[in-house]
N, C-alpha and C positions, 0 to 999 in steps of 0.2 A: 121208802126204805131209808134207813139211816146210813150215813157215810162218815168216814173218819173226819175229824175236825180239819177245816182248810189249813193248809200249811204245815200239818204235822209231818208230812213227808219231807218237806224242805228242812225242817229241824233235824230229822233223822239222817239226812245226807252227811251231816257232820261226822257221823259214825256209821258209815255204810255197812260194815260187817254186822253190827247190831241190827240195823234195819233189815238186812237180808235174813238174819235168823228170825226176827219177828214176823216177817212176811211168810217165811216157810212154816212157822207155827200157825199163823192165822189162816193160811191157804194150803193145807196139807196135801190136797189132791193135785197141786200144781208144782212143777219143777221150776223154781225161780232162781235166776242167775243174774250176775252183773258182768258184762263183758269188759275186756281190756279197754275198748274204745269208749266205755261209759254207758253203753246201752243196757237197759234193764229188760229182761226177757222172762216170760212165764209160759211154760208148755204144759198144756192140759188137754182139754177137748179140742183146743185150737192153739196156735202159737201167737203170742202177743209180744210186742216189743215197743219200747218207748225210750226217748232220750232222757226222760226224767221220771222220778219215782211217783210224783203226783199223777202223771199221765198213765203210768202202769196201773195204779190203783183205780183210776176211772175206768180203764178198759177191763180190769178184773171184775169190777162191780157189774158191768154190763154182761160180761161173758159168764159169770157165775154168781148171780144175785143171792143164792142161798148161802154160799160161802161168805159173801160180803156181809150179809145179815149176821151170821155167826161171829164174824170178826168184830163187828160193831158191838155185839153183846159181850164178847170177851173183853174188849177194851173198856167197856162201861162197868164191868164187875168190880166190886170193891172187896178187898180181902176181909174176911171175917176177923173179928177181934179174938185174940188168944184168950182161952178160958182162965 
């Protein structure tokens, strides 16, 4: 199964609100939040939490492999050229 490129999450931490919006778009069946103390959480079929975004993505991939595959496909899509 494909995974997001290593370190993409670390780059996204520079703009956490954008990373949060992207994750919510890529994993729509999960309620993804970032706590005041810095913990990332995803609530879906189970509750997942991690101190960093890369860890959360790894756990989401295990917990919901179908959603992870869809997310990778969406990230790989190239916009079509305008006519």
